[in-house]
C-alpha positions as CSV (number, residue, x, y, z in Angstrom):
1,M,-1.5,-9.7,-24.4
2,S,-1.8,-8.3,-20.9
3,P,0.7,-5.6,-20.0
4,V,3.2,-7.0,-17.5
5,P,6.6,-5.9,-16.3
6,S,9.4,-6.8,-18.6
7,F,11.5,-8.2,-15.8
8,P,10.8,-10.6,-12.9
9,R,9.2,-8.3,-10.4
10,R,10.2,-10.1,-7.2
11,S,13.9,-10.7,-8.0
12,M,15.6,-7.4,-8.5
13,L,17.5,-8.1,-11.7
14,L,18.4,-4.5,-12.5
15,G,21.3,-2.8,-10.7
16,A,20.4,0.4,-8.9
17,S,23.4,2.6,-9.4
18,G,23.0,3.7,-13.1
19,L,19.2,4.0,-12.8
20,A,19.4,6.0,-9.6
21,L,21.6,8.7,-11.2
22,G,19.2,8.9,-14.1
23,A,16.2,9.2,-11.9
24,V,17.6,12.0,-9.8
25,A,18.7,13.9,-12.9
26,A,15.2,13.6,-14.3
27,T,13.1,14.2,-11.2
28,A,15.1,15.9,-8.5
29,N,17.1,18.6,-10.1
30,P,15.1,21.5,-11.6
31,G,18.2,23.3,-12.6
32,K,19.6,24.6,-9.4
33,K,20.6,23.2,-6.0
34,E,17.6,23.4,-3.7
35,P,18.0,24.1,0.0
36,A,16.2,21.7,2.3
37,L,16.3,19.9,5.6
38,R,18.4,17.1,7.1
39,P,16.9,13.6,6.9
40,E,15.4,12.4,10.2
41,H,14.8,9.1,11.9
42,T,11.6,7.5,10.6
43,P,9.3,5.4,12.8
44,G,11.3,2.5,14.1
45,N,14.0,2.9,11.4
46,P,17.5,4.3,11.7
47,P,18.6,7.2,9.5
48,S,20.8,6.3,6.6
49,R,24.4,6.0,7.5
50,G,27.0,8.1,5.8
51,R,24.6,10.8,4.5
52,N,24.2,14.3,5.7
53,K,22.0,15.7,2.9
54,L,19.7,18.6,3.5
55,Q,17.1,17.4,1.0
56,T,15.1,14.4,2.3
57,Y,12.3,12.2,1.0
58,R,12.2,10.1,4.2
59,P,8.6,10.2,5.3
60,A,7.5,11.7,8.6
61,Y,4.7,9.3,9.4
62,H,4.7,6.5,6.8
63,V,6.7,3.2,7.0
64,S,10.0,3.2,5.1
65,V,12.8,0.7,4.8
66,P,15.9,1.7,6.9
67,D,18.2,1.4,3.9
68,N,18.5,0.0,0.4
69,W,15.3,-1.5,-1.0
70,K,11.8,-2.7,0.0
71,N,8.9,-3.9,-2.1
72,D,5.9,-6.3,-1.3
73,P,4.3,-6.1,2.1
74,Q,3.5,-9.5,3.7
75,R,0.3,-9.9,5.7
76,P,0.9,-8.9,9.3
77,I,0.1,-11.4,12.1
78,Y,-0.8,-10.7,15.7
79,I,1.3,-12.2,18.6
80,D,1.4,-11.0,22.2
81,G,-0.2,-7.6,21.7
82,E,1.8,-6.6,18.6
83,Y,1.6,-7.0,14.9
84,L,4.5,-8.6,13.0
85,Y,4.9,-7.0,9.6
86,Y,7.3,-8.6,7.1
87,Y,8.3,-7.2,3.8
88,L,10.7,-8.0,0.9
89,Y,14.1,-6.4,1.4
90,N,17.3,-6.3,-0.5
91,A,20.3,-5.3,1.6
92,D,22.8,-4.7,-1.3
93,Y,20.4,-2.9,-3.7
94,L,22.4,0.3,-3.9
95,E,25.5,-1.7,-4.8
96,G,23.6,-3.4,-7.7
97,G,22.9,-6.6,-5.8
98,V,19.8,-8.7,-6.6
99,G,17.4,-10.9,-4.6
100,T,15.1,-10.3,-1.6
101,A,15.0,-11.4,2.0
102,W,12.1,-11.0,4.5
103,R,12.6,-8.1,6.9
104,L,10.6,-7.7,10.1
105,A,9.0,-4.7,11.8
106,T,6.5,-4.7,14.6
107,T,3.8,-2.3,15.6
108,R,1.1,-1.9,18.2
109,D,-0.8,1.0,16.7
110,H,-0.2,0.6,12.9
111,V,1.6,4.0,12.7
112,H,4.8,3.6,14.7
113,F,6.9,0.6,13.6
114,T,10.0,-0.9,15.2
115,D,12.6,-2.5,13.0
116,H,13.9,-6.0,13.8
117,D,16.2,-6.6,10.8
118,V,16.1,-9.7,8.6
119,A,14.0,-12.7,9.6
120,I,14.5,-14.8,6.5
121,P,17.9,-14.2,4.8
122,K,18.0,-14.3,1.0
123,N,19.8,-17.1,-0.8
124,T,19.8,-19.2,2.4
125,N,19.7,-22.4,0.3
126,S,19.9,-23.7,-3.3
127,N,16.3,-22.7,-3.9
128,G,17.3,-19.0,-4.2
129,D,15.9,-15.9,-2.6
130,C,12.5,-15.6,-0.9
131,W,9.7,-13.8,-2.6
132,S,6.2,-13.1,-1.4
133,G,4.0,-15.5,0.6
134,S,2.2,-15.4,3.9
135,V,2.6,-16.2,7.6
136,V,0.2,-17.9,10.0
137,V,0.3,-18.8,13.7
138,D,-0.1,-22.6,14.0
139,H,-2.0,-22.6,17.3
140,D,-2.8,-26.4,17.2
141,N,0.6,-27.6,15.9
142,S,-0.8,-28.9,12.7
143,A,2.6,-28.6,11.0
144,G,4.6,-30.3,13.8
145,Y,6.8,-27.5,15.0
146,G,5.0,-26.9,18.2
147,R,1.9,-25.0,19.3
148,G,2.2,-21.4,18.4
149,A,4.9,-21.9,15.9
150,V,4.9,-19.2,13.1
151,I,4.8,-20.8,9.7
152,A,5.7,-19.0,6.5
153,L,4.7,-20.3,3.1
154,V,7.1,-18.5,0.7
155,T,7.7,-18.5,-3.0
156,Q,11.2,-19.5,-4.1
157,A,12.3,-20.1,-7.7
158,P,15.1,-22.6,-8.3
159,A,16.5,-22.2,-11.8
160,N,15.7,-25.7,-12.8
161,T,12.1,-26.1,-11.5
162,G,10.6,-22.5,-11.5
163,Q,8.4,-20.9,-8.9
164,A,7.1,-23.1,-6.1
165,Q,5.9,-22.8,-2.5
166,Y,8.2,-23.7,0.4
167,L,7.6,-23.9,4.1
168,W,9.7,-22.0,6.6
169,Y,9.1,-22.1,10.4
170,S,9.9,-20.1,13.4
171,T,9.9,-21.2,17.1
172,D,11.0,-17.8,18.5
173,R,7.7,-16.0,17.9
174,G,8.5,-15.0,14.3
175,R,11.9,-13.3,14.8
176,T,13.9,-15.9,12.8
177,F,12.9,-18.7,10.4
178,R,14.4,-22.0,9.2
179,P,13.6,-23.8,6.0
180,A,11.7,-27.1,6.4
181,G,14.0,-28.9,4.0
182,T,14.6,-28.0,0.3
183,R,11.6,-29.6,-1.3
184,P,8.5,-27.5,-2.1
185,V,5.3,-28.2,-0.3
186,L,3.5,-27.1,-3.5
187,A,5.5,-27.9,-6.6
188,N,5.2,-26.0,-9.9
189,P,3.1,-28.0,-12.3
190,G,4.9,-26.5,-15.3
191,V,3.6,-23.0,-15.6
192,E,5.5,-19.6,-15.7
193,H,3.7,-17.8,-12.9
194,F,3.1,-19.8,-9.7
195,R,3.6,-17.6,-6.6
196,D,2.4,-15.4,-3.7
197,P,0.7,-18.0,-1.6
198,K,-1.9,-16.5,0.8
199,V,-2.9,-19.0,3.5
200,I,-5.8,-18.8,5.9
201,W,-7.5,-21.2,8.4
202,D,-10.9,-22.3,7.1
203,E,-12.8,-22.6,10.4
204,E,-15.9,-24.1,8.8
205,R,-14.1,-27.0,7.3
206,G,-11.2,-27.4,9.7
207,R,-8.4,-27.1,7.3
208,W,-5.9,-24.6,5.8
209,I,-6.7,-22.9,2.5
210,M,-4.2,-21.4,0.1
211,A,-4.9,-18.9,-2.6
212,N,-2.0,-18.9,-5.1
213,A,-1.3,-16.5,-8.0
214,E,-1.0,-18.4,-11.3
215,G,-1.0,-16.0,-14.2
216,L,-4.6,-15.3,-15.2
217,R,-6.0,-17.4,-12.4
218,I,-6.0,-17.8,-8.6
219,G,-5.6,-21.5,-7.6
220,F,-7.2,-22.7,-4.4
221,Y,-5.6,-25.5,-2.4
222,A,-6.4,-27.2,0.9
223,S,-4.2,-28.8,3.5
224,P,-4.6,-30.4,7.0
225,D,-1.0,-29.7,8.0
226,L,0.5,-27.0,5.8
227,H,2.8,-29.6,4.2
228,Q,0.5,-31.5,1.9
229,W,-1.7,-29.5,-0.4
230,Q,-4.5,-30.6,-2.8
231,E,-6.0,-28.4,-5.5
232,V,-9.7,-27.8,-4.8
233,G,-10.7,-24.9,-7.2
234,E,-9.8,-21.8,-9.0
235,F,-10.9,-18.2,-9.8
236,R,-10.0,-17.0,-13.2
237,R,-10.0,-13.5,-14.7
238,E,-8.5,-12.5,-18.1
239,N,-9.1,-8.8,-18.3
240,L,-7.0,-7.6,-15.3
241,G,-3.5,-8.3,-16.5
242,L,-1.3,-10.6,-14.5
243,L,-3.0,-11.6,-11.2
244,E,-0.6,-11.3,-8.2
245,C,-0.6,-11.1,-4.4
246,P,-4.0,-12.7,-3.8
247,D,-6.0,-12.0,-0.6
248,I,-9.0,-13.9,0.8
249,F,-10.9,-13.3,4.0
250,R,-14.3,-13.3,5.6
251,M,-15.7,-10.1,7.1
252,D,-18.9,-8.8,8.7
253,A,-20.5,-5.8,7.2
254,A,-21.9,-2.8,9.2
255,D,-25.4,-4.2,8.7
256,G,-24.5,-7.5,10.4
257,S,-24.3,-9.7,7.3
258,S,-21.2,-11.8,6.6
259,H,-19.3,-11.9,3.3
260,W,-16.2,-13.3,1.7
261,V,-13.8,-11.0,0.0
262,L,-11.3,-12.0,-2.7
263,G,-8.6,-9.5,-3.6
264,I,-5.7,-9.4,-6.0
265,S,-3.1,-7.0,-7.3
266,G,-3.9,-6.5,-11.0
267,N,-2.9,-4.2,-13.8
268,A,-5.9,-3.0,-15.7
269,K,-4.4,0.2,-17.1
270,F,-5.0,-1.0,-20.6
271,R,-8.8,-0.7,-19.7
272,D,-8.3,2.8,-18.1
273,L,-8.7,1.1,-14.7
274,P,-6.2,1.0,-11.9
275,A,-3.1,-1.1,-11.3
276,T,-3.6,-1.6,-7.6
277,Y,-5.7,-3.8,-5.3
278,A,-8.9,-5.1,-7.0
279,Y,-11.5,-7.0,-4.9
280,W,-14.8,-8.8,-5.1
281,T,-17.4,-9.5,-2.4
282,G,-19.2,-12.8,-2.6
283,T,-19.3,-16.4,-1.3
284,F,-16.7,-19.1,-0.8
285,D,-17.4,-22.8,-0.2
286,G,-13.8,-23.8,0.5
287,A,-13.1,-24.4,-3.2
288,T,-15.0,-21.9,-5.3
289,F,-15.3,-18.1,-4.9
290,T,-18.5,-16.7,-6.4
291,P,-18.5,-12.9,-6.8
292,R,-21.8,-11.0,-6.4
293,I,-20.8,-8.8,-9.4
294,E,-18.3,-9.7,-12.1
295,E,-16.4,-6.5,-12.3
296,P,-14.1,-5.8,-9.4
297,Q,-14.0,-2.8,-7.2
298,W,-10.7,-1.1,-6.4
299,L,-9.2,-0.2,-3.1
300,D,-7.2,2.6,-4.7
301,W,-7.5,4.6,-7.9
302,G,-4.0,6.2,-7.7
303,F,-0.8,5.0,-9.3
304,D,1.1,3.7,-6.2
305,F,-0.7,1.2,-4.1
306,Y,0.6,-2.2,-5.3
307,G,1.0,-5.6,-3.6
308,A,-1.3,-4.5,-0.8
309,V,-2.3,-6.9,1.9
310,T,-5.1,-6.8,4.5
311,Y,-5.1,-8.2,8.0
312,P,-7.6,-8.4,10.9
313,H,-7.9,-6.2,13.9
314,H,-7.6,-8.0,17.3
315,H,-9.1,-7.2,20.6
316,A,-7.0,-7.0,23.7
317,D,-7.7,-10.6,24.5
318,G,-6.3,-11.6,21.1
319,A,-9.7,-12.4,19.5
320,E,-10.2,-11.2,15.9
321,D,-12.7,-8.4,15.2
322,S,-14.7,-9.5,12.2
323,T,-15.9,-6.0,11.5
324,L,-12.5,-4.3,11.1
325,R,-9.5,-5.0,8.9
326,R,-6.5,-3.0,8.0
327,A,-4.6,-2.7,4.7
328,I,-1.1,-1.7,3.8
329,G,0.2,-1.2,0.3
330,W,3.6,-0.6,-1.4
331,A,4.1,3.1,-2.4
332,N,5.5,2.3,-5.8
333,F,4.8,0.5,-9.1
334,W,6.7,-1.8,-11.5
335,D,6.7,0.7,-14.3
336,Y,9.3,2.8,-12.5
337,P,10.5,0.9,-9.4
338,H,14.0,2.4,-9.4
339,N,13.0,6.0,-10.2
340,A,13.4,7.4,-6.7
341,P,15.7,10.3,-5.8
342,S,15.6,9.0,-2.1
343,M,18.4,6.6,-3.2
344,I,20.7,9.6,-3.5
345,T,19.3,11.9,-0.7
346,D,18.6,9.2,1.9
347,G,20.2,5.9,0.8
348,Y,17.0,3.9,0.3
349,N,14.1,3.2,-2.0
350,G,11.0,1.8,-0.4
351,D,8.0,3.3,1.4
352,D,4.4,2.2,2.2
353,M,1.2,4.2,2.0
354,I,-0.6,4.8,5.3
355,V,-2.1,1.8,7.0
356,R,-5.9,2.0,6.5
357,D,-8.9,0.9,8.6
358,L,-11.3,-1.0,6.4
359,H,-15.1,-1.5,7.0
360,L,-17.5,-3.3,4.8
361,L,-20.5,-1.2,3.9
362,R,-23.6,-1.5,1.7
363,D,-24.5,1.2,-0.8
364,P,-28.1,2.1,-1.8
365,D,-27.9,-0.3,-4.8
366,G,-27.1,-3.2,-2.5
367,V,-23.5,-3.5,-3.4
368,Y,-21.1,-4.2,-0.6
369,Y,-17.8,-2.3,-0.6
370,L,-14.7,-1.6,1.5
371,A,-14.5,1.9,3.0
372,S,-11.0,3.0,3.8
373,Q,-9.8,5.6,6.3
374,P,-6.3,6.4,7.6
375,T,-5.8,4.2,10.7
376,S,-7.2,5.8,13.8
377,A,-4.0,6.0,15.8
378,L,-2.7,8.6,13.4
379,E,-4.4,11.2,15.6
380,N,-1.9,10.4,18.3
381,Y,0.9,11.9,16.1
382,V,-0.5,15.4,15.6
383,T,2.1,18.0,16.4
384,S,0.0,21.1,15.8
385,E,-3.5,21.8,14.6
386,H,-4.9,24.7,12.5
387,H,-8.7,25.1,12.6
388,L,-9.6,27.5,9.8
389,G,-13.4,27.2,10.0
390,D,-15.4,27.9,6.9
391,V,-13.5,29.6,4.1
392,R,-15.6,31.2,1.3
393,L,-13.7,31.7,-1.9
394,A,-13.8,32.8,-5.5
395,G,-10.3,32.8,-7.0
396,H,-7.5,31.6,-4.8
397,L,-6.1,31.9,-1.3
398,D,-2.6,31.2,-0.1
399,L,-2.5,30.0,3.5
400,D,0.2,31.1,5.9
401,I,0.8,27.5,7.0
402,Q,4.0,25.9,5.7
403,S,4.5,22.2,6.1
404,T,5.6,19.0,4.3
405,A,3.8,16.5,6.5
406,Y,0.2,16.9,7.4
407,E,-3.4,15.9,7.1
408,L,-5.9,18.3,5.5
409,S,-9.7,17.7,5.9
410,C,-12.8,19.7,4.9
411,T,-16.0,19.5,2.9
412,I,-16.1,21.6,-0.2
413,A,-19.6,22.9,-0.9
414,W,-21.0,24.8,-4.0
415,D,-24.2,25.8,-5.5
416,S,-25.4,22.6,-7.3
417,G,-27.2,24.8,-9.9
418,T,-24.2,26.8,-10.8
419,P,-21.1,24.8,-9.8
420,P,-17.6,26.3,-10.4
421,A,-15.5,24.7,-13.1
422,N,-12.7,23.5,-10.9
423,V,-12.1,23.6,-7.1
424,G,-9.5,22.2,-4.8
425,F,-5.9,22.6,-3.5
426,Q,-2.4,23.1,-4.7
427,L,-0.3,21.1,-2.2
428,R,3.5,21.0,-1.7
429,R,3.4,24.2,-3.7
430,S,6.8,25.9,-4.4
431,P,7.5,29.4,-3.2
432,G,7.1,30.7,-6.8
433,G,4.1,28.5,-7.5
434,T,5.5,26.7,-10.5
435,R,5.5,23.3,-8.7
436,H,2.7,21.7,-6.8
437,V,0.4,18.7,-6.6
438,A,-3.2,19.6,-7.5
439,V,-6.0,17.8,-5.6
440,G,-9.7,18.6,-6.2
441,A,-12.8,18.3,-8.4
442,A,-13.2,19.3,-12.1
443,L,-16.9,19.9,-11.8
444,D,-17.3,21.0,-15.4
445,R,-16.1,17.5,-16.4
446,G,-17.5,15.5,-13.5
447,Y,-14.5,13.9,-11.8
448,A,-12.3,14.2,-8.7
449,Y,-8.6,14.0,-9.3
450,V,-5.0,14.1,-8.1
451,N,-2.6,15.6,-10.5
452,R,1.1,15.2,-9.8
453,R,2.3,16.5,-13.2
454,P,3.3,19.9,-11.9
455,T,5.8,18.5,-9.4
456,F,8.6,15.9,-9.7
457,N,7.1,12.5,-10.0
458,P,8.3,9.0,-11.0
459,G,6.2,8.1,-14.0
460,D,4.5,9.2,-17.2
461,R,0.9,9.0,-15.9
462,G,0.3,12.3,-14.1
463,E,-3.4,12.5,-13.1
464,S,-5.8,10.0,-11.6
465,Q,-9.5,10.6,-12.0
466,T,-12.7,9.2,-10.5
467,P,-16.3,10.2,-11.4
468,L,-18.4,12.5,-9.2
469,D,-21.8,14.1,-9.5
470,P,-21.6,18.0,-9.5
471,A,-25.3,18.1,-8.6
472,A,-24.4,16.6,-5.2
473,G,-23.3,20.1,-4.2
474,Q,-20.4,19.0,-1.9
475,L,-17.4,16.8,-1.6
476,R,-15.8,15.6,1.6
477,L,-12.0,15.2,1.4
478,R,-9.3,13.9,3.7
479,I,-5.8,14.4,2.3
480,L,-2.5,13.0,3.7
481,V,0.7,14.7,2.6
482,D,4.2,13.5,3.4
483,N,7.7,14.0,2.1
484,A,7.2,11.7,-0.8
485,S,3.4,10.9,-1.1
486,V,0.0,12.4,-1.4
487,E,-3.2,10.3,-0.6
488,L,-6.7,11.5,-1.2
489,F,-9.7,9.9,0.7
490,I,-13.1,10.9,-0.7
491,G,-16.2,10.7,1.4
492,D,-16.4,7.5,3.5
493,G,-13.2,6.2,1.7
494,R,-14.8,4.0,-1.0
495,V,-12.6,6.0,-3.4
496,V,-8.9,6.7,-2.6
497,H,-6.1,8.0,-4.8
498,S,-2.5,7.3,-3.6
499,H,0.5,8.9,-5.4
500,R,4.2,8.9,-5.1
501,V,5.7,12.3,-5.6
502,F,9.1,13.9,-5.0
503,P,8.7,17.7,-4.2
504,P,11.8,19.6,-3.0
505,V,11.6,20.2,0.7
506,Q,11.1,24.0,0.3
507,D,7.8,23.3,-1.6
508,N,5.7,23.5,1.5
509,R,3.0,26.0,0.7
510,I,-0.8,25.4,0.4
511,R,-3.1,27.2,-2.0
512,L,-6.9,27.0,-2.1
513,F,-8.5,27.7,-5.6
514,V,-11.9,28.0,-7.1
515,D,-12.0,28.6,-10.9
516,G,-15.2,29.8,-12.7
517,G,-17.4,30.4,-9.6
518,S,-17.3,30.2,-5.9
519,A,-17.3,27.6,-3.1
520,V,-17.0,27.1,0.6
521,Y,-14.3,25.1,2.3
522,K,-16.3,24.0,5.4
523,D,-14.6,23.1,8.6
524,L,-11.1,23.3,7.1
525,V,-8.5,21.7,9.4
526,I,-4.8,21.1,8.9
527,R,-3.1,18.8,11.3
528,E,0.7,18.6,11.1
529,L,2.0,15.0,11.7
530,D,5.2,13.4,12.8
531,A,5.6,9.8,13.9
532,R,9.4,9.9,14.2
533,T,9.1,9.9,18.0
534,R,6.4,7.9,19.8
535,R,3.4,9.8,21.0
536,G,0.1,8.7,22.6
């Protein structure tokens, strides 16, 4: 049996209060009260009301919910020069309330987001609260609500009929939505899992296509008008756990070739694989997706990049750029969704990992893959830079720089004939050194890693690992550190590790270390970041 959460993951059936206290006792109190800083205003989000705590886990440059709870991202859409980003939100989470609404934030650069409150309230009608789905702009009025209407296909789950897909529409450019009646546009055929519709326009065939998550398969459906849907095909996998949050799109690779990409959020931990965003490149004929290789690739190898969505880049004239997409993922996982001390310190539980720029590249073996990098506008939020040049090291070196929110980049090089055993960084290191996040390469064992065990963290899996070849003699790293996360991008970004962590705010040191040999940290740069006020 595939490992799946023991409670319905969209509808928050567990109260927050009791779990929150347990989480803080377990992860945020090392035995004494820690001095820290006052929470600040995050990008586009107000600070939590009624709290004047010094310790904060509110990120300096990642998206976070203004209060209470967020989970699944919904694919952003582009209207009038800005991207509309919806996500699942529970306004009474801290009081033990259940159910999710759709909350809206907008962005023009994918770093600074402006909050617009709830766009689809929860429990609006007898069909219950709104779970994940997708939005499209109906340019040709195929659904009958006017040209340019914003249509949302949303999962709701009435108690008597189970999960089904319902149509909601907006005539005010996506700020508010109304239900198009109470009947589903895609009814449940009698299965347990039937959710997360992802809708795209199939230009070649002149119709809408829906990918729908249905347990161990993705069902494909076609429609001329977003109201009437006909099943046309499926994609089935039985070795990735429950398939959720499907994603399908066409993209041009750097070599000029065009490819379809199918993505899902899966849970392959029982195979020692990630529980993040899995994807395949291949072909799609409007009914059947055929992957080029059977095993998926993974957009992230860490523990906290679930429910991710991708969306296209747009030129200034509104046209899509077929060579560039972006991705945003939830910085959490269903094994420990409530285990966040930010509920106590800041009055909320819900961040996203950094928005990524995605390009489709081809490796020497002919395999096409998605290369991720932090979105380019992040450079506009640098508050100070530290260029340390080339640092030659055997042993360890503690830097004078102290920060909780920054980007670190360098290429670590070593003698490929006599590589050191272990090389890397201790980040968010405590003044006494007992707490930190270790990021680096175990060259004697042939893998890169992020190890969050030595600091406060939400789960029982402490270290993520990906293979590397010590004979390569070097490793290019780009690391993003924020108040409650660490993200490692390796090389061109084919491999990324994203982790949720909860270091005390005074854990702001950086140590370089080389065990069992020597190495050079080439072009070592640290850029402190803050997106809490707009720059650039």
